[in-house]
N, C-alpha and C positions, 0 to 999 in steps of 0.2 A: 253581419252574417249570422244566421241562426244555425246552431249545431245541436246534436243530441247524442247522448250516451244511453245505450240500451242495457238493462240489467236482466239477466235470465237465470233460470235454474235448469240446466240441460239434463235430460233423461237419457235412457239407453237407445231410444228410437229416433233416428235422424228425421224421418218425415214429420213426426210429432214436434220435434224441436224447431224445425223450419216453419211449421204452421204457427207455433207460438211466437217465434221471433218475428215473423212477418206481420202479425197483428200489431206488435209494438213498433216496428219500423213504420208501418202505415200511420199509427197514431202520431209519431214524431213528425212525419212529413206533413200530416194534416195540420200540425201546429206550426208549420213554416220552416222546419229544419231542412237545410239543403246539403248538409253533411251529417251522416248518421254512422255511429261507431258501435259495432257489436262486440261482445266479449270473446275472450279466448275459448276455444273449443265449444262454441255456442251450438254447433250443429251435431256434434258427437262427442261424448265424454265417457270415460270408463277405463278399464284395465288396458295394459299394453296389447293384449290379444284383441280386445274390442276395437282399439284404435287401428290396429293393422287390418282388421277385417273390414273396416269402414273407411280406410284411406282412399284418397281419390287424387286425380290430377286436375288440370285447369279446365278440362271438359266434363268434370264430374258433376254430380247432382247439386252440391252446395254452391259452387261457383256459377253454375247455370241458373239456379234459383236466384242468387244475388244479382246476376246480370239482368234477368227479366224484371226483377223488382225495381232495380235502379232506373231502368228505362221507363217503366210504367209510372213511377213517382217523379221522375226527372231530378234525381238526386245523385250525389256521391255517396256510395255505401261502402264502408270498410267491413268486409267479412272478417271479423276479429281474428280468428285463426281456425285453420282447417288442418287435420292430419293429411299431409301431402305425400304421395309417393314421390320418391326422388326422381327428377327428370334425368334423361340420358345425359351422361357426362358429369353428373353431380355425385361424387362418391365412388370410391374404388375399394376393392378387397372383398373379403367374405361377408361383410355386413351391408354391402351396398343395396341388397334387396330387402334386408330386414329392417333397417333403420329408416325412419320417415323424417320429413321436415315438419316443423310447426310453423305454418305460413299464414300471414295476413295478405289478403287480396283487396286492393283498392279498385272498386268498380266505378266507372264514370257514368254520367247521365245517358250516354249512348250505349251503355252495356259493355263497353270494352274494358279490359283489365289495364288500368293505368299504372299500376305498380304492384310488386309482390315483395314482401319482406319475410325472410326466414329467420326465426328466432335464434339469436346468437348465444345468449346466456341461458344455460339449461339448469333447471331447478333440481340440483342434487344436494339434498340436505338431510340431516338427521337431528331433529329437535326432540325434546322430551315427549311432546305430544304428536309430532308429525315426522314421519320418515318417507322420503320420496326420492326416486332416482330417475329423473326424466331422460337421462342419457341412455338408459336401458332401451328406450324406444325411439328417441329422437336424435338425429344428427344435428350439430350446430350449423347455423348459417355463418357466412363469412363477410357479408356486405351490409353496410348501413344503407338506408333508403330515405330519400326526401323527394316528394312528388308535388309539383305545382298543381294547385286546384283551379287555376285559370280565372278568367273574368267571370263575374264582376269583382270578386273578392281580392284577387291578386295575392292570396295567401299561399304558402307552401306547407305541406303536411309532412312531418317526420314520423316514421313508423317504428314502433317498438312493441314488445309483448311482455307483460307481467314482470318476471324476474329481472328483466333489463333495467327496471327502474332503480335498482340498487347499484348501477354502474354509471356514475354521473358523466364520465367521459363520452359515453354514447350521445347524450343529449347536448353536450357542448359542441361536439363535432357536427351534429345535425344542424344546430343553430348556425354555426359558421358556414355550413353548406346552404343556408338560406331558410331553414325551417322557422316559421312564425307560430305554428301550432304543432303540437305533438299528440299522437294518439297512444293510449296505453290499454289495449284490450287485455283483460286479465281473468285469471281464476285464482286470485290472491287468497291465501289460506286464512281460515278463521283463527288459527293459532298465532299468526304474526300480524294480522290485519289491524287489530285495535291499537297496537303500539306504533306500527310502521307505515301503514297505507297512506293516510292523509299527510303525515309528516314528509314522506318521500315525494309524493306528488307535488306538494306545495314548494318543497325545496327545489325540485327541478324547474318549476315555473319561475321562481324568484331568481335562481342562478342565471337562467338564460333569457329571462324576460319574454317568455312564450306562454301561450294558452296551452293548457293540458286537458285533454278529454279522456277520462278514465272510465271504461265500461267494464263492469265486473260480473262474474257469476256470483250467486248467493245461495247459501244453504247447502244441503247435502246433495252431492253429485253421486253418480253410480259408483259402485264398489271399484276400487282401484285408484280413486282420486280423493284428495283431502276435502273436507268441508270448506266452503268458501265464505269470505267476509262480506262481499257485496259493497255497499256504501259507494256506489258509482257517483262520480262528481265531475264538475267542470271548474277549472281554476284559471284565474286571469294572471297576467304577467306581474302583478303586484303580490301575488300569492293569496289572493282572496278567493275563497270558495264561492262562486257566483251561482251555483246550482248543485244540489246533491239529493240523493235518495237515501234517507235514513231507515225507511221501512225495509226489513229484511225479506222482501218479496220481489218478484219480477216487476219491472216498470220502466219508465222513461224519464230521463233528465234532460231538460232543454234550457239553453241559454243563448243570449245574443253576444257575439264577440265584438267588443268595441275596439276597432282597429286603430282609430285615432288616439284612443287612450294608450294603446301599446306604443305608438310612435312617441307620445308624450313621455312615457316612462323611460323609454330608451334614450330620449334626448336629455331629460333632466337628471337621470341617474345612469350615466353612460358606461355601464359595466363592460359591455363588449368592446367599446372603443378604448377603454383604459387597460385592456389586457397588455401584458409584456411577454409575448411569445419568445423573445430572444433569451429570456431568463429561465424558460421552462425546459427542464431536462428530465426525461423518464429515467428512473433507475433501471439497471439491468433486470430483466424479467426472465426467469427460467421457465421451462415447460410445465412445471408443477404449479406455477402461479406465485411462488415466493419471490420477494424482491430483495434487492441489495447487491452489493458488489460481489463478484465471483472471486473466490480465493484459489 
């Protein structure tokens, strides 16, 4: 199965972003990719006010565009992430209309939405060179998502977004739910990317013996978002980077997934089969995220 990761630099204009992304998706499909992954916030990026002004639902312009493109090209297209207005029944209280979801939509070759994943782990950090509080704008999702890609590949896709990559339990659970490939659409920061991006992607691939498709934003985004690292890549279950874009510009990364090689790795190095769940115990976790016994 041939897959692609798209690298973009989103500007303030949604229509312009979609045109630019569309050209790259078409290039990927022309090269034979049947699953194409777009980055986080590929269609709209900017300040909290800008995201709220351009938020949409499943009938909005970005999902409509992605659906039409997937049908025309006959591919699975992962609309990396979109600022989504919270659907009815999601969220209560005074912030229900203010906070959005950061949502990936998997569109099938028929144009239908086959899966939607709402980012669980929000990027609330204060580094020396980067301070960002995603939870000021975004509400966290609460459900993991694994979607079958159907014949002929027989693969299943685990969905995640950017900061999720720092939480290995997400990827182990998705693997146990049947994921053989995971997607990581991202706007990974230039501050942390050189040290952490490739390391984390390869670690998640090796731990779970899955393919990882990581599509990143690159360069300077509109005011309100950090500069992004780029370096989109595809990693195999052995942890080998089988395709990557080192050029810090928009472009396409394409690779063939060797499914038989994945079966071989899982058979010869049976990490998943050798798990001992009866010995695993989570420590108490309080609401602040601290761990340890309660006194």
